[in-house]
ZAGU-673864 format. One record per residue (C-alpha): residue number from 1; x, y, z. Coordinates in steps of 0.25 Angstrom, whole numbers, always signed. Layout:
BEGIN
pos:xx:yy:zz
NUM:X:Y:Z
...
// end
This chain:
BEGIN
pos:xx:yy:zz
1:-436:-134:-316
2:-451:-135:-321
3:-457:-147:-329
4:-470:-148:-337
5:-476:-158:-347
6:-480:-155:-361
7:-483:-164:-373
8:-471:-163:-383
9:-462:-171:-392
10:-449:-164:-389
11:-436:-171:-386
12:-432:-175:-372
13:-420:-166:-367
14:-414:-177:-360
15:-415:-189:-369
16:-420:-184:-382
17:-432:-193:-383
18:-445:-187:-388
19:-454:-182:-377
20:-466:-190:-382
21:-474:-189:-369
22:-475:-178:-359
23:-463:-169:-360
24:-457:-165:-347
25:-450:-151:-346
26:-439:-148:-337
27:-430:-135:-338
28:-437:-132:-352
29:-432:-146:-357
30:-441:-157:-362
31:-440:-172:-357
32:-447:-184:-361
33:-449:-190:-347
34:-447:-188:-333
35:-434:-196:-333
36:-427:-187:-343
37:-432:-174:-336
38:-427:-179:-323
39:-413:-182:-328
40:-412:-169:-335
41:-416:-162:-321
42:-405:-170:-314
43:-395:-166:-324
44:-399:-152:-324
45:-399:-151:-309
46:-385:-155:-309
47:-380:-147:-321
48:-378:-159:-329
49:-385:-155:-342
50:-372:-155:-349
51:-377:-170:-351
52:-386:-165:-362
53:-375:-157:-369
54:-367:-169:-372
55:-377:-176:-380
56:-391:-172:-385
57:-402:-180:-378
58:-391:-186:-370
59:-400:-192:-360
60:-407:-206:-359
61:-422:-208:-358
62:-424:-210:-343
63:-435:-218:-336
64:-446:-209:-329
65:-442:-214:-316
66:-432:-222:-309
67:-437:-232:-299
68:-428:-231:-287
69:-432:-245:-282
70:-425:-251:-294
71:-412:-248:-287
72:-415:-252:-273
73:-405:-263:-274
74:-394:-253:-275
75:-395:-250:-260
76:-390:-264:-257
77:-376:-264:-253
78:-372:-277:-258
79:-378:-273:-272
80:-370:-260:-272
81:-357:-267:-268
82:-359:-276:-280
83:-362:-265:-290
84:-351:-255:-286
85:-336:-256:-291
86:-329:-250:-279
87:-332:-244:-265
88:-322:-236:-256
89:-329:-230:-244
90:-340:-221:-250
91:-334:-221:-264
92:-341:-231:-273
93:-339:-234:-288
94:-350:-241:-296
95:-351:-244:-311
96:-364:-245:-320
97:-367:-250:-334
98:-376:-239:-340
99:-381:-243:-354
100:-387:-229:-356
101:-373:-222:-358
102:-373:-218:-372
103:-367:-204:-374
104:-357:-194:-368
105:-368:-187:-361
106:-371:-200:-353
107:-356:-201:-349
108:-356:-186:-345
109:-369:-188:-336
110:-364:-201:-330
111:-351:-195:-326
112:-357:-183:-320
113:-367:-189:-311
114:-359:-184:-299
115:-366:-171:-302
116:-379:-177:-299
117:-376:-187:-287
118:-365:-181:-279
119:-362:-195:-274
120:-356:-199:-287
121:-341:-196:-287
122:-339:-199:-302
123:-344:-207:-314
124:-336:-213:-326
125:-343:-219:-338
126:-337:-230:-347
127:-345:-227:-360
128:-341:-239:-368
129:-346:-248:-356
130:-358:-239:-352
131:-353:-240:-338
132:-352:-229:-328
133:-344:-229:-315
134:-348:-220:-303
135:-340:-217:-291
136:-349:-212:-280
137:-349:-209:-265
138:-359:-219:-258
139:-362:-209:-247
140:-367:-199:-257
141:-374:-208:-266
142:-377:-223:-269
143:-376:-233:-280
144:-392:-233:-281
145:-392:-218:-282
146:-382:-218:-294
147:-390:-229:-301
148:-403:-221:-299
149:-397:-208:-304
150:-391:-216:-316
151:-405:-222:-319
152:-412:-208:-317
153:-403:-201:-328
154:-405:-213:-338
155:-392:-221:-335
156:-398:-233:-327
157:-386:-243:-324
158:-388:-257:-329
159:-387:-264:-316
160:-389:-279:-317
161:-390:-290:-307
162:-377:-296:-312
163:-369:-284:-307
164:-372:-289:-293
165:-365:-302:-296
166:-350:-303:-293
167:-347:-306:-308
168:-352:-293:-314
169:-353:-293:-329
170:-356:-281:-338
171:-370:-280:-343
172:-370:-283:-358
173:-379:-276:-368
174:-386:-287:-377
175:-394:-277:-385
176:-385:-277:-396
177:-387:-292:-398
178:-402:-289:-398
179:-401:-278:-408
180:-393:-288:-417
181:-404:-299:-415
182:-415:-289:-419
183:-407:-284:-431
184:-403:-299:-435
185:-418:-304:-434
186:-424:-292:-442
187:-412:-293:-453
188:-415:-308:-455
189:-430:-306:-456
190:-429:-294:-465
191:-420:-302:-474
192:-430:-313:-474
193:-442:-304:-477
194:-434:-297:-489
195:-432:-310:-497
196:-443:-306:-507
197:-434:-294:-510
198:-422:-302:-511
199:-428:-313:-520
200:-435:-302:-528
201:-449:-308:-528
202:-459:-304:-538
203:-467:-291:-535
204:-481:-298:-534
205:-492:-292:-525
206:-489:-303:-515
207:-474:-300:-516
208:-477:-285:-513
209:-485:-289:-501
210:-474:-297:-495
211:-465:-286:-499
212:-473:-276:-490
213:-475:-286:-479
214:-460:-290:-478
215:-456:-275:-480
216:-465:-272:-468
217:-459:-283:-460
218:-445:-278:-463
219:-448:-264:-458
220:-454:-271:-445
221:-441:-279:-444
222:-432:-267:-447
223:-438:-258:-436
224:-432:-265:-424
225:-418:-265:-431
226:-419:-250:-433
227:-425:-247:-419
228:-417:-257:-411
229:-405:-264:-418
230:-400:-251:-424
231:-404:-241:-413
232:-390:-240:-407
233:-384:-235:-420
234:-395:-225:-422
235:-394:-220:-408
236:-379:-218:-409
237:-380:-211:-422
238:-391:-202:-416
239:-383:-199:-404
240:-371:-195:-412
241:-379:-186:-421
242:-386:-179:-410
243:-372:-176:-404
244:-368:-171:-418
245:-358:-182:-421
246:-357:-194:-430
247:-354:-208:-426
248:-353:-222:-433
249:-367:-224:-430
250:-372:-212:-438
251:-370:-218:-452
252:-375:-232:-447
253:-388:-225:-442
254:-390:-218:-455
255:-388:-231:-463
256:-398:-238:-454
257:-409:-227:-455
258:-407:-225:-470
259:-408:-240:-473
260:-420:-242:-464
261:-427:-229:-469
262:-425:-233:-484
263:-430:-247:-481
264:-442:-242:-474
265:-445:-232:-485
266:-444:-243:-496
267:-453:-253:-489
268:-464:-242:-485
269:-464:-236:-499
270:-464:-249:-506
271:-452:-245:-514
272:-443:-256:-510
273:-440:-267:-499
274:-430:-259:-491
275:-417:-263:-485
276:-421:-268:-471
277:-413:-280:-473
278:-401:-272:-475
279:-405:-263:-463
280:-407:-274:-453
281:-394:-281:-459
282:-387:-268:-457
283:-391:-267:-442
284:-388:-282:-440
285:-374:-282:-445
286:-371:-269:-439
287:-375:-275:-425
288:-367:-287:-428
289:-355:-278:-430
290:-358:-270:-417
291:-359:-283:-409
292:-346:-288:-414
293:-339:-275:-411
294:-346:-275:-397
295:-341:-290:-394
296:-327:-286:-399
297:-327:-274:-389
298:-332:-283:-378
299:-321:-293:-380
300:-310:-282:-380
301:-317:-277:-367
302:-318:-291:-361
303:-303:-294:-364
304:-299:-280:-358
305:-307:-282:-345
306:-304:-297:-343
307:-289:-296:-344
308:-289:-282:-337
309:-279:-272:-341
310:-273:-273:-328
311:-263:-285:-328
312:-261:-284:-313
313:-258:-294:-303
314:-259:-295:-288
315:-252:-302:-276
316:-261:-314:-272
317:-258:-321:-258
318:-259:-336:-260
319:-254:-345:-249
320:-246:-334:-243
321:-239:-332:-256
322:-240:-319:-265
323:-243:-322:-279
324:-245:-311:-290
325:-257:-315:-298
326:-265:-308:-309
327:-278:-300:-304
328:-287:-309:-313
329:-283:-321:-305
330:-288:-316:-292
331:-300:-323:-286
332:-309:-319:-275
333:-302:-322:-261
334:-288:-320:-266
335:-279:-313:-257
336:-270:-302:-264
337:-260:-292:-259
338:-261:-278:-265
339:-248:-270:-264
340:-247:-255:-263
341:-252:-247:-275
342:-259:-260:-281
343:-273:-261:-285
344:-283:-270:-279
345:-287:-279:-291
346:-301:-283:-286
347:-310:-280:-274
348:-303:-286:-262
349:-304:-287:-247
350:-293:-281:-239
351:-286:-292:-230
352:-275:-283:-225
353:-278:-274:-213
354:-279:-261:-221
355:-274:-255:-233
356:-276:-242:-241
357:-283:-242:-255
358:-282:-232:-266
359:-295:-232:-274
360:-291:-220:-283
361:-292:-230:-295
362:-307:-230:-293
363:-311:-218:-286
364:-300:-208:-289
365:-298:-205:-275
366:-283:-207:-271
367:-286:-207:-256
368:-283:-222:-251
369:-293:-229:-243
370:-289:-237:-230
371:-297:-251:-230
372:-296:-261:-219
373:-296:-277:-219
374:-308:-283:-225
375:-312:-271:-233
376:-315:-273:-248
377:-305:-266:-258
378:-310:-263:-272
379:-302:-266:-285
380:-294:-255:-290
381:-290:-250:-276
382:-275:-248:-274
383:-268:-252:-261
384:-260:-241:-255
385:-249:-244:-245
386:-246:-258:-240
387:-250:-270:-248
388:-263:-276:-244
389:-270:-290:-245
390:-284:-292:-251
391:-294:-303:-254
392:-300:-302:-267
393:-315:-301:-266
394:-319:-299:-281
395:-313:-304:-294
396:-305:-295:-301
397:-313:-287:-312
398:-303:-283:-322
399:-312:-273:-329
400:-313:-265:-316
401:-298:-264:-315
402:-297:-259:-329
403:-308:-249:-326
404:-299:-244:-315
405:-287:-243:-324
406:-295:-236:-335
407:-300:-225:-325
408:-299:-212:-331
409:-293:-206:-319
410:-281:-214:-321
411:-279:-211:-336
412:-269:-202:-341
413:-271:-193:-353
414:-281:-199:-363
415:-274:-207:-374
416:-283:-206:-387
417:-281:-215:-399
418:-279:-207:-411
419:-283:-218:-420
420:-296:-219:-413
421:-298:-204:-413
422:-296:-205:-428
423:-307:-216:-429
424:-316:-207:-421
425:-313:-195:-429
426:-315:-201:-443
427:-328:-209:-440
428:-337:-196:-440
429:-331:-191:-453
430:-332:-205:-459
431:-347:-206:-455
432:-350:-192:-461
433:-343:-196:-474
434:-350:-209:-475
435:-364:-202:-473
436:-360:-192:-484
437:-356:-204:-493
438:-369:-211:-490
439:-378:-198:-493
440:-370:-195:-506
441:-373:-210:-510
442:-387:-208:-507
443:-388:-195:-515
444:-381:-201:-527
445:-389:-214:-527
446:-402:-207:-526
447:-399:-201:-539
448:-394:-214:-545
449:-403:-225:-539
450:-412:-221:-528
451:-415:-235:-524
452:-401:-238:-520
453:-398:-224:-513
454:-402:-227:-499
455:-396:-241:-499
456:-383:-236:-503
457:-384:-224:-493
458:-386:-235:-482
459:-375:-244:-487
460:-365:-232:-487
461:-369:-229:-472
462:-368:-243:-468
463:-355:-248:-475
464:-347:-235:-471
465:-349:-235:-456
466:-335:-233:-450
467:-338:-243:-439
468:-326:-251:-442
469:-317:-239:-442
470:-322:-236:-427
471:-319:-251:-423
472:-305:-251:-428
473:-298:-244:-416
474:-305:-251:-404
475:-304:-265:-409
476:-290:-264:-413
477:-286:-257:-400
478:-294:-267:-392
479:-287:-279:-398
480:-274:-272:-396
481:-277:-270:-381
482:-281:-285:-380
483:-268:-290:-386
484:-259:-281:-378
485:-266:-285:-365
486:-264:-300:-369
487:-249:-297:-370
488:-248:-290:-357
489:-250:-275:-360
490:-263:-270:-354
491:-267:-257:-360
492:-277:-248:-354
493:-286:-245:-366
494:-286:-243:-381
495:-285:-228:-380
496:-270:-229:-375
497:-265:-239:-386
498:-261:-228:-396
499:-252:-222:-386
500:-245:-235:-385
501:-244:-237:-400
502:-238:-222:-401
503:-227:-225:-391
504:-213:-220:-395
505:-206:-219:-382
506:-206:-229:-370
507:-201:-227:-356
508:-199:-238:-346
509:-198:-239:-331
510:-187:-248:-326
511:-191:-256:-314
512:-202:-265:-316
513:-203:-261:-331
514:-191:-265:-338
515:-186:-273:-326
516:-193:-285:-320
517:-197:-283:-306
518:-199:-298:-303
519:-185:-302:-308
520:-175:-293:-300
521:-163:-296:-292
522:-163:-288:-279
523:-153:-287:-267
524:-152:-277:-255
525:-140:-268:-252
526:-139:-262:-239
527:-140:-265:-224
528:-146:-278:-219
529:-161:-278:-218
530:-168:-284:-206
531:-180:-294:-208
532:-190:-283:-204
533:-184:-273:-213
534:-185:-283:-225
535:-200:-286:-221
536:-202:-271:-221
537:-196:-269:-235
538:-203:-282:-241
539:-217:-278:-235
540:-215:-264:-241
541:-211:-268:-254
542:-222:-278:-255
543:-232:-267:-255
544:-225:-260:-267
545:-228:-262:-282
546:-214:-257:-286
547:-206:-268:-294
548:-194:-266:-284
549:-202:-266:-272
550:-209:-279:-277
551:-195:-285:-280
552:-190:-282:-265
553:-202:-288:-259
554:-201:-301:-267
555:-186:-302:-264
556:-187:-300:-249
557:-198:-310:-249
558:-202:-307:-235
559:-212:-316:-228
560:-217:-308:-216
561:-222:-295:-223
562:-227:-283:-215
563:-238:-273:-218
564:-232:-259:-218
565:-239:-249:-209
566:-237:-238:-220
567:-232:-239:-234
568:-231:-229:-246
569:-225:-231:-259
570:-220:-220:-269
571:-221:-226:-283
572:-207:-227:-290
573:-200:-222:-277
574:-202:-231:-265
575:-210:-235:-253
576:-211:-232:-238
577:-217:-241:-228
578:-219:-241:-213
579:-218:-253:-204
580:-221:-249:-189
581:-209:-241:-185
582:-201:-244:-198
583:-201:-236:-210
584:-196:-241:-224
585:-193:-234:-237
586:-191:-242:-250
587:-187:-236:-263
588:-178:-227:-271
589:-167:-219:-265
590:-174:-205:-268
591:-187:-211:-261
592:-179:-215:-248
593:-173:-201:-248
594:-186:-194:-250
595:-193:-202:-239
596:-183:-204:-228
597:-171:-197:-221
598:-161:-204:-231
599:-152:-196:-240
600:-143:-200:-252
601:-131:-203:-243
602:-139:-214:-236
603:-140:-222:-249
604:-128:-230:-254
605:-121:-226:-267
606:-126:-238:-274
607:-121:-241:-289
608:-132:-252:-290
609:-138:-253:-303
610:-153:-257:-304
611:-164:-253:-295
612:-162:-250:-280
613:-173:-249:-269
614:-168:-242:-256
615:-173:-246:-242
616:-174:-237:-230
617:-179:-241:-216
618:-182:-231:-205
619:-174:-220:-213
620:-162:-229:-214
621:-157:-234:-227
622:-156:-249:-228
623:-151:-251:-242
624:-157:-255:-256
625:-162:-266:-264
626:-155:-268:-277
627:-162:-273:-289
628:-156:-279:-302
629:-167:-277:-311
630:-170:-287:-322
631:-176:-282:-335
632:-189:-288:-340
633:-188:-299:-350
634:-188:-293:-364
635:-186:-279:-360
636:-172:-278:-366
637:-177:-282:-380
638:-190:-274:-378
639:-182:-261:-376
640:-173:-264:-388
641:-185:-266:-397
642:-191:-253:-392
643:-179:-244:-394
644:-180:-245:-409
645:-194:-238:-409
646:-196:-231:-396
647:-188:-222:-386
648:-187:-229:-373
649:-184:-224:-359
650:-181:-230:-345
651:-187:-222:-333
652:-183:-228:-320
653:-183:-224:-306
654:-171:-232:-303
655:-156:-227:-303
656:-149:-227:-316
657:-138:-237:-312
658:-145:-247:-320
659:-144:-239:-333
660:-132:-247:-338
661:-141:-259:-338
662:-152:-253:-345
663:-145:-244:-355
664:-145:-255:-366
665:-160:-256:-365
666:-163:-241:-368
667:-157:-232:-378
668:-148:-224:-369
669:-146:-219:-355
670:-154:-207:-357
671:-166:-215:-360
672:-165:-221:-346
673:-169:-212:-334
674:-167:-217:-320
675:-171:-212:-306
676:-184:-208:-312
677:-196:-204:-303
678:-210:-207:-307
679:-211:-192:-310
680:-199:-191:-318
681:-204:-203:-327
682:-217:-196:-329
683:-209:-183:-333
684:-200:-190:-343
685:-212:-196:-350
686:-219:-183:-351
687:-206:-177:-357
688:-206:-188:-368
689:-221:-185:-371
690:-218:-171:-372
691:-208:-174:-383
692:-220:-181:-391
693:-216:-195:-386
694:-226:-206:-384
695:-221:-213:-371
696:-224:-227:-367
697:-221:-228:-352
698:-219:-242:-346
699:-218:-243:-330
700:-222:-251:-318
701:-235:-244:-315
702:-237:-236:-303
703:-223:-231:-302
704:-223:-225:-316
705:-238:-220:-315
706:-234:-206:-319
707:-226:-210:-331
708:-236:-220:-336
709:-247:-210:-336
710:-239:-199:-343
711:-234:-208:-354
712:-241:-210:-367
713:-243:-225:-363
714:-240:-231:-350
715:-237:-246:-347
716:-237:-251:-333
717:-229:-264:-330
718:-237:-274:-322
719:-230:-286:-316
720:-236:-291:-303
721:-243:-279:-298
722:-257:-273:-297
723:-252:-259:-297
724:-253:-252:-310
725:-254:-237:-315
726:-267:-233:-320
727:-260:-222:-328
728:-254:-233:-337
729:-260:-236:-351
730:-256:-251:-350
731:-251:-262:-340
732:-240:-272:-345
733:-237:-285:-339
734:-222:-285:-335
735:-218:-296:-345
736:-225:-290:-357
737:-217:-277:-357
738:-207:-284:-366
739:-217:-284:-377
740:-219:-268:-377
741:-213:-266:-391
742:-224:-276:-396
743:-235:-269:-389
744:-231:-256:-395
745:-230:-262:-409
746:-244:-268:-407
747:-250:-256:-402
748:-245:-248:-415
749:-250:-259:-424
750:-264:-259:-417
751:-266:-244:-422
752:-261:-248:-436
753:-272:-259:-436
754:-282:-248:-432
755:-278:-239:-444
756:-278:-251:-453
757:-292:-255:-449
758:-296:-240:-451
759:-292:-242:-465
760:-300:-255:-467
761:-312:-248:-462
762:-311:-237:-471
763:-308:-245:-483
764:-320:-254:-480
765:-329:-241:-479
766:-324:-236:-492
767:-326:-249:-500
768:-340:-250:-493
769:-344:-236:-497
770:-339:-238:-511
771:-349:-250:-512
772:-360:-243:-505
773:-360:-230:-512
774:-360:-238:-526
775:-373:-246:-522
776:-365:-259:-521
777:-367:-261:-506
778:-381:-264:-499
779:-384:-259:-485
780:-384:-274:-480
781:-370:-277:-485
782:-365:-264:-479
783:-372:-268:-466
784:-364:-281:-466
785:-351:-275:-470
786:-351:-264:-460
787:-351:-272:-447
788:-342:-282:-455
789:-332:-271:-457
790:-332:-268:-442
791:-330:-283:-439
792:-319:-283:-449
793:-312:-272:-442
794:-313:-278:-429
795:-308:-291:-434
796:-297:-284:-441
797:-292:-276:-429
798:-293:-288:-420
799:-286:-298:-429
800:-275:-289:-434
801:-271:-284:-420
802:-269:-298:-416
803:-262:-302:-428
804:-252:-290:-426
805:-251:-294:-411
806:-248:-309:-415
807:-237:-304:-424
808:-231:-296:-413
809:-230:-308:-404
810:-242:-303:-395
811:-252:-312:-389
812:-265:-311:-395
813:-274:-321:-388
814:-276:-324:-373
// end
């Protein structure tokens, strides 16, 4: 590559700014500064120039040099530990807030930095929060190197001293309030300076002098409103147009420019006093609407993060007693027991001698890591094998657990909202129509009364902005999610709610789903078990999250527990444990036959109804635990209500001897399938979907992970466990499932609210257009009505969803 300097006024290839000083040339392309040239050369060297194809002038203006000394503090290990999210050996995860993220090319570049720095393993951008998370290898790169690289290419992270404190809070951008303050100040003063016009004072020489003086002041006051308060709308519109697209800010920006230009022309030409009062008032009320919208979204986000969409609990050891407590009640110093397949809810120090941790939720690597006593384990790690004791070292951060649950790696096929897609599709056409009406009105009024033409043109563009149309869906669904969470159903995101509302077929798991694991009668049938054998069984079942294993552990109530040397659980089938020279198998008949030397003849010809768990010790059959399952409270009435509107099925891994007890709950015996393995459940749901059914699957989490992921909408039941399936779309508290019919009805009603709010928005726009094109609506009144319509839609969706929820008997307040 070669470079030279010439005087020119061409645009920078990287950022699009004018090259007002010395133009720098590289690879026959022009750059405004050394920073932009350096970024281009970096991208070009690593074949990343696709960045520029995603958005014309995609780059940011980059400082000419990055002072490395500014980031010397990132060499301090104590500082690094406070900034990172996770560390497993050489694999480290860290998140940064980057305000400069503004378009698809930014996302593409930040998610491809591993092509520049080989130490970066992956990058993931959260566009709405302007947040990027990197997973990197600490032996190949460092946190300082990554921050320097980001700064070099124009995406310097917003690192604040507050992040080094234990109580981290996301940096809030106050610029919107400053822009509102500037607009409000200028609006008020321009109104004051315009009193001579409002009072229609006489046209004397002195009056004309004051008119010129105040007109000049109005121009001076209007400039910061144009160049500062309204700049976000102008930038957004320009970005959309440069990509040959149209967004909601295009008609707003045209109205801003038309109103400002017309006012400037009238004052400078002396043909009028202009409309700077309307212009600044328009921006002022527009920003008020934007702040109300932002505050509402922040409240929805706060509720989501605060309550966490993982209603998990863990076993807390208190005075030698085991208590099941919600994770948000954990304090620093609490000792907890995490069982096999359960997530560690917060950063904690291992108290047990050693354990294996699966960090695939964070890194995607499924190979478990062996850690020893005293080692820090990070939130999101999953215990593999025997249960382990930990001491909590940090408060639970719900938003972090939510981030793990929403990890793209664990999502099934994307579930898109057709109503949202409808709004996205209609907005560009709506905008084009509005611009067409505005131009037609301008042409007609130029012939009728030219003095009114630009005023009417501006009013049409302002009043017909489809902002309210775009707000209908997110606010309705955000309110719906909050109400459902207050009633025990925690949904992953708004994007899956439509799948819930479209449900026509419901499949239930049995054990732990329609039956209640904490209220089961149990006895043992077989040879007498010794005290040691009972300890082996109890210690093994304690590590399992399966409802029947937990029931056995509680029933045996063994005090002197043992830590198995080795333990392995097959979800839905059983578990194997090894205690010194003793081997133990606990599970179904088929599982024991597959894992041991037993055959079918070794098992009793039992006619027992209900669930059965067999025991084998050292390849010798010992007998079985017999369970008399009790149905969850309200499950009978729930299934009766659902049978009239939905097709219902039972998918159970137990034998069919209990079918006579359940036949009254389901339409017929053909709708109840027993002896179903996890794979068979998955295949059954796939067959239903191939028939065009919208299938809702309700199971107990990990044991039904495949079926939950395959279904149109999957709900995992969570009682007293911190094990959950990342494949599910929602988690339900055990005692809330009896309200499933209400949840389904409420989700359907939510989408009716969206459609109704669409109608309100369209009616408002049509009426407003009618007044605007006929000259009966000033730009100032239109500027007040436009944000008012947005606030009306937000208030309507918020209140109506709560009224509907209240009438359905759902809880609407904390």
